[in-house]
C-alpha positions in Angstrom: -18.6 3.7 37.1 -18.0 1.0 34.6 -14.5 -0.1 33.7 -15.7 -1.9 30.6 -14.1 -0.8 27.4 -16.0 -1.3 24.2 -14.9 -0.1 20.8 -17.2 1.5 18.3 -16.9 0.4 14.7 -15.1 3.7 13.9 -12.6 3.1 16.7 -12.0 -0.4 15.5 -11.4 0.9 12.0 -8.9 3.5 13.2 -6.9 0.9 15.2 -7.0 -1.6 12.3 -5.8 1.0 9.8 -3.0 2.1 12.2 -2.0 -1.6 12.8 -2.0 -2.5 9.1 0.0 0.5 8.0 2.5 0.0 10.8 2.9 -3.7 10.1 3.7 -3.0 6.5 6.6 -0.8 7.6 7.8 -3.1 10.4 7.7 -6.2 8.2 9.5 -4.5 5.4 12.3 -3.6 7.7 13.2 -7.3 8.0 11.5 -9.1 5.1 14.4 -8.4 2.7 17.1 -10.0 4.9 16.2 -13.6 4.0 16.0 -12.8 0.3 19.5 -11.2 0.1 21.3 -14.4 -1.2 18.6 -14.9 -3.9 18.7 -11.2 -4.9 22.5 -11.3 -5.1 22.4 -14.2 -7.5 19.5 -12.8 -9.6 21.0 -9.3 -9.9 24.6 -10.5 -10.2 25.9 -8.3 -7.4 28.1 -8.7 -4.3 27.1 -8.8 -0.7 28.6 -5.3 -0.2 26.5 -3.9 -3.1 23.2 -5.6 -2.0 23.6 -4.3 1.5 22.5 -0.9 0.2 19.0 -2.3 -0.2 18.8 -2.7 3.5 21.0 0.3 4.5 19.2 2.8 2.2 15.8 1.9 3.7 17.0 2.2 7.3 18.8 5.5 6.7 15.8 7.0 4.9 13.5 5.7 7.6 15.6 7.4 10.3 15.8 10.7 8.5 12.0 11.1 8.1 11.1 10.0 11.7 11.9 13.3 13.4 10.3 15.3 10.5 7.0 13.4 10.5 5.2 15.6 13.0 6.2 18.8 11.3 5.2 17.4 7.8 1.9 16.1 9.1 1.1 19.5 10.6 2.0 21.3 7.3 0.3 18.9 4.9 -2.6 17.7 7.1 -2.3 14.5 9.1 -4.8 12.5 7.2 -3.5 13.6 3.8 0.1 13.0 4.9 -0.8 9.5 6.3 -2.6 8.3 3.2 0.0 9.9 0.9 2.8 8.0 2.8 0.9 4.7 2.6 0.4 5.2 -1.2 4.0 6.3 -1.7 5.2 3.3 0.4 3.0 0.9 -1.7 4.1 2.5 -5.0 7.8 2.4 -4.1 7.4 -1.2 -3.0 5.9 -2.3 -6.3 8.7 -0.4 -8.1 11.2 -2.4 -6.0 9.6 -5.6 -7.2 9.9 -4.4 -10.8 13.4 -3.0 -10.5 15.6 -4.2 -13.4 18.9 -3.7 -11.6 20.5 -3.1 -8.2 20.6 0.7 -8.3 17.0 1.1 -9.4 16.1 -1.2 -6.5 18.2 0.9 -4.1 16.6 4.2 -5.2 13.0 2.8 -4.8 14.0 1.2 -1.5 15.1 4.6 -0.2 11.8 6.1 -1.4 10.0 3.3 0.4 12.0 4.0 3.6 11.1 7.7 3.5 7.4 6.9 3.2 7.6 4.0 5.7 9.4 6.0 8.3 6.3 8.3 8.7 3.8 5.4 9.2 4.6 4.5 12.8 4.7 7.9 14.4 1.7 9.1 12.4 -0.3 5.9 13.4 0.4 6.5 17.0 -0.6 10.1 16.8 -3.8 9.2 15.1 -4.7 6.9 17.9 -3.8 9.5 20.5 -6.0 12.1 18.8 -9.0 9.8 18.2 -9.4 8.4 21.7 -10.2 10.3 24.9 -7.3 10.3 27.4 -8.9 7.6 29.7 -9.3 5.3 26.7 -6.0 6.1 24.8 -3.9 3.8 26.9 -6.1 0.8 26.1 -6.2 1.7 22.4 -2.4 2.1 22.4 -2.1 -1.3 24.1 -4.2 -3.0 21.4 -2.1 -1.2 18.8 1.2 -2.2 20.5 0.3 -5.8 21.0 -0.7 -6.1 17.3 2.4 -4.5 15.8 4.7 -6.6 18.0 4.2 -9.5 15.7 5.8 -7.6 12.8 9.5 -8.4 13.5 8.7 -12.1 13.7 6.5 -12.1 10.6 9.1 -10.4 8.3 11.8 -13.1 8.0 9.2 -15.9 8.0 7.1 -14.3 5.3 10.2 -13.3 3.4 11.5 -16.8 3.4 8.2 -18.3 2.3 7.6 -15.8 -0.5 11.2 -16.0 -1.8 11.2 -19.8 -1.9 7.8 -20.1 -3.5 7.4 -17.0 -5.6 10.8 -15.3 -6.0 12.4 -12.4 -4.3 10.3 -9.8 -6.2 7.2 -11.1 -4.4 8.4 -9.7 -1.0 7.8 -6.3 -2.4 4.7 -7.0 -4.5 2.8 -8.4 -1.5 2.5 -4.8 -0.3 0.3 -3.7 -3.2 -3.0 -5.2 -2.0 -2.3 -4.6 1.6 -1.2 -1.0 1.1 -4.1 -0.1 -1.1 -6.5 -1.6 1.5 -4.8 0.4 4.3 -5.0 3.6 2.2 -8.7 2.9 1.5 -9.5 2.4 5.2 
């Protein structure tokens, strides 16, 4: 019996899609943190006010996490997943275009609701697509790939904010989100 593990093109696409969608969500959790001082100055708000941009996202994310399995079953896993990717991407672009703090907070909450569904649904898709003896390896590839997200967020956020302004930390999700939804 061979212990060699090869991935078919379809399997690679499934893992790549899961990783990309999950990275969008993971990076967006921390990318905003380094842009907060710039956002405060640009929007003319206090630290207490701007903290809602981070807090709203995290609360919405936590609310949708336990509901994801139920929603995916009711709507259909693929439709739910693609819908969440598109909603996340649309809300992200709306955050980048927000004219004031409260519009930004509202779209950031919408982004958190959509983003909260991406991680559990990605993991479920991998579990469903791979046979039990291969699921562990597929999950390991997925896990190793998404572990870079928390380190990419602040670095990418700082670079984008310094070179392109704080709005770019949200607008960067447009091409990546559309690509993930297409896959």
